[in-house]
N, C-alpha and C positions, 0 to 999 in steps of 0.2 A: 759372638754367642747370642742366641735368641733370648729375648726377654722371657718368653714362654715356650717351653718345649714339652709336647705331649708325645709319649713314645709307647706305642703298642698297648694302649689301655683296653681292658675288658671290664665293663661295668654291668652290674645286674640289678634288677629290682626283684627281690626274692630269688626265684629260680629262673626268671626271664632274662636271657642274655641279650642286653640292649646294645652295648658297644662291643664290637668283635674285632679288636685290634686297631683302634683309631690312633693315627699319628699325625701331628701337625706342629707347626711352629709359627711364632709371631715375633718379628723383630721390633725392637724399640722404635717408636715413631710410625709404625705401620697401622693400617686398618685392614684387617683380614675378615672376610665374610665366610660364614658357614651357611651353605644353601642346601636345599633338599625339601622333599615333601614333609608333611606332618607325620610325626611318629617314627622318623628314621634315626633319631638319636642326637639331634642338634642341641636341644636344651640339656639332655643328659650329659653331653660333653662339657657344657658350662658348669653343671652341677658337680661333675667329676673334678674339674679344676678347682672349684671352691671347697671341695671336701664335703659337700652336702650329700653326695652319693659317691662314696669313695670307690675307686677301682679295686677289683680283686687281683688284677694283674696289671703290669705295666708301670710306667713312671711319669709323673708330672713334675717338671722343674720350672721354678720361677726365679729369674735372675741368677741362675746357676745353682740354686738350692733345691734339693728334693723335698717337695711339699706333699707328696702322695699320701693321702689319707690323714693329713694333719687336721686339727680342729679348724673349723671355718673361721672362728674369730682370730686365730693366729694367722691364717692366710690373708684375711682382710687387713690385719695390722701390718703385714708385709707390703701392702700397697695394691691389693686386688679388690676392685669394686664391682658391684653387681647391680644392674638395672633390670629387674625381672619383668617378664611380660605383664604381670598383674599390677605393675607400678608400685604398689605398696607404700604410698604416701600416708602420712598420719592425717586422716580425714578431719579430725576435730581440732587440729592445730592450724594456725595460719601459714601462709606461704613463707613468711619470714621465719617463723618458728621451725618449720620443716628444714629450712636451710641451716639455721643455727645449730640444730641437733646434729646435722650431718657434718658440721665443721669440726675438725680435730680440736681437742681442748687447748693445745698449745698454739693454735693458729689465730690469726687476726679475723675476728668475726665480721667486722665492718668490711674488710677487704673481700671476704668470702661472699657477702651479700652483694657487693659491687660487681664482683665477677659474675655471679648468677644473673643479676639484673642486666648487665651489659650483654650477656649471651642471650638472654631471653627477655626482651623488652616487655612482652606481654605479662610477665610475672612482676616486673617493676611497677606496672600499673595497678596491681592488686596485692600489695604486700600484706595487707591485713585480712584478706579474704580467707575463709576456711578452705583447706585443700579439698574437702569433700564437695564444696560448691563450685569447683572449677570444672570446665569442660574436659572431655577426655584428652584432647590435645594439650590443654594447659597442664593437666595432671602428668602427662608424659614429659612435658618440658620440665616440670618440677622434679620428677624422678631423675631426669638426666642432670639437672642442676645439682641435686643432692650428690650424685656420683662425682660430678665435676669438682665440687668444693671439698670432697673428701680427701683430696691430696693423693689420689691413686696414680700409680704408674701404669696400671692396666685396668681398663673398664670392660667388663663383659656385659654386652647389651643384647637383650633377648626380645626380638620382634617389636622394635620401636614403632612400626607403622600399623600394627595390628588394630583393626577396628576404627581407624581414623578416616575422616573424610579426606578426599584428595588434596584440597588446599592445605589442610592441617598437616598432612604427610609432607608436603613441600616445605612447610615451616620447620617441622621436626628435622627433616633431612638437612636443611640449611644450618640448623643449630648443631647437629651432629658433626657436620663438616667443620664448624668453628671449634667444637670440642676436640676434634681430631688434630688440630694444629698444636694442641697442648698435651694430649694424652693418647696413648696407644689403645686401640680398640680391637676386640674380638666380637664380631657382630653376627648374630643370628637374624636372618631376614628372609621372609617368604617372597617379598616383592623383588623380583630379579633385577629389573632396571635400576631400582633404588640401590640395591646391594652393589651392583657393578659401578654405579656412579660414585658411591662413597668409598669403596674398597680399593686397595692396591692389589691384593691377591684374593683368591677364593679356594675353598675346599667344598666339594660336592659329596654329601653323605647319602648313602642308600643302604637300608637294612643294617645299620650299625657299622658300616665300613666307608672309608674314603674311596670313592670310585673315580674321581677326577680332581685335579687341582691345576691352578695356573694363574696367569695375570688377569686381573679384573678389567675387562674392556667392554665397550658397548657391543662388540661383535659376539660376546658370549650369550647375549640375550637372544640371538638368532641361531645359535648352535642347536641343530635338531637333536643331537644325542643328549645334550644337557636338558633341553626342554622336555625330552621324552622321560627323563628321570623325574622331572618336577611334576609332570602331569600323569604319571603312571598310577 
């Protein structure tokens, strides 16, 4: 049974029909990439899973339970974490405080901090720095660390490389690969080589529909049909 199963969902913003029958699945322990141009429905798919923009039709199941349209806080409590494109760290709090807030109340805070710092040594060097004073790459690392210590079974990661310098992208990619050893990921990523490097499988979206899917391999980056969808 897949950890996440999305079946023929139709999601709207007002009267705009954004997702037109999207279906996908994510098995426990997998990294699955959602790829496609801007505006084709990738982030809306994540929002539909989280209940932030509930589908009008179709079904979302998490760990066998129908969570379609349930409150976002309930979905989060079930073990679905979200790392949004905007990162949304608490800028006036320190690195350590950001991590502590994301740690479940019944969890070992010291162990959570150790996990975050082991995964992201750059954060370990600045535990008392205000999050707002970090570089873009460090803020992204902090956002991922918050998702990691949240004891989530599934992490939805939206455009982790967006706006980052190439070297920082490499650092974030390495950190996500470490995270993937512990947590199942559904990853939205515009950087096709990065997505294929991290993912086990992919789904290609275009105009609110899945138009291709398959195994994530380096050869996908050279597939003319797929590149055509990404550049159209």
